[in-house]
C-alpha positions, -999 to +999 in steps of 0.1 A: +505+146+774+481+170+775+461+178+745+475+216+745+513+203+741+502+175+719+482+203+696+514+221+700+537+194+689+519+189+658+516+221+647+555+223+651+558+196+630+534+208+601+556+241+603+588+220+599+574+200+570+560+234+553+589+250+557+611+226+544+586+223+511+589+261+505+626+259+504+628+228+483+607+246+455+628+275+457+662+254+455+648+231+426+631+261+409+666+279+407+687+249+401+668+221+391+662+189+410+692+169+402+713+201+412+691+213+443+714+210+473+696+195+507+723+213+529+711+243+513+676+240+520+685+228+556+706+256+562+676+281+548+654+264+573+675+257+601+663+222+605+686+193+607+693+166+585+674+139+608+644+161+609+643+162+571+643+127+567+619+125+590+591+142+568+606+130+537+622+098+536+648+109+506+656+133+480+630+120+457+603+121+476+609+154+489+609+165+448+577+146+444+560+164+476+572+196+460+551+186+428+521+171+446+519+201+472+539+233+463+534+233+427+496+219+427+489+247+452+501+274+432+485+261+399+450+256+421+451+293+434+464+310+397+448+285+377+423+261+386+403+279+413+395+313+390+383+291+361+354+275+381+340+314+389+309+320+375+308+343+343+314+344+308+340+315+300+358+333+276+357+364+301+371+341+326+396+325+308+411+359+294+412+374+328+429+345+344+458+344+315+461+385+317+462+385+354+488+360+355+511+370+332+506+408+353+517+390+383+548+376+368+581+388+382+617+391+372+625+358+394+599+338+377+607+353+343+643+343+348+637+309+361+608+298+340+578+278+346+587+252+374+562+226+363+581+227+327+614+230+340+607+197+357+591+183+328+621+192+306+644+178+333+632+148+350+600+133+327+629+114+306+645+100+336+622+091+360+585+077+358+574+090+392+581+127+382+570+121+348+535+106+362+529+138+388+539+162+360+515+144+335+486+142+360+486+183+369+491+190+331+460+167+328+444+185+356+453+221+340+441+212+302+404+199+319+403+231+338+404+250+306+383+223+289+357+222+314+353+260+311+350+260+273+323+233+277+303+250+299+306+281+272+293+255+249+264+246+267+257+283+279+254+293+242+285+322+246+313+297+231+317+285+197+298+251+193+320+241+165+355+236+182+367+211+204+372+218+235+398+190+244+421+203+216+416+238+220+422+234+260+457+216+250+468+244+224+460+271+253+480+252+276+506+245+253+509+280+246+508+297+277+539+269+285+554+280+252+551+318+259+570+311+293+598+296+275+604+322+251+602+348+279+629+328+301+649+324+272+647+362+263+646+374+298+621+394+288+587+403+303+576+422+273+582+389+255+558+373+276+529+397+274+536+400+236+531+365+228+502+364+257+486+390+234+486+369+208+470+339+225+441+367+239+436+374+204+430+336+196+405+333+227+385+361+216+381+342+183+365+314+205+332+334+210+299+325+198+287+347+171+260+374+185+232+358+167+238+324+178+240+338+215 
């Protein structure tokens, strides 16, 4: 087999795998993991059942991959990467939250946070899901706590706060805001709840005399 043909086959396989992941993410986000239909995923992608099982040995493996790759990638681009930027940590956190809220559309409000949905549905009944969800939540919490800790070292964040506890509270507030907006089916509820959180974050700044 020529190198060019082999490269095309690898690319085609990668493209097939990615299309399955994207379709599975949408199906799970809309209906939940347990109700997600493999037939609907196959119909949307035009992939055969044999090809699906070639890439993912089972529906469970597909669900795990959605967490490990699709949801993790979305968290990386929306939350983790922005919070590694240089600048004032409180400004960065406020800006990241505000932009995330502004980018959430009608479907996201209607369907809710995909990570939180899976936590509610699957953590009590499957340890593989629970561990993966816990790992993503820990990464999210650590991205916030690392940012606040940097602010403490630089003198821009109140040195009296416990950054681990504060990060957990901020993350719980974010997910709580999404849950309330989903229940109310209202973007206004999300933004109102978010404004309360942003006000709290402003109080994390170090006093001017300590900067």
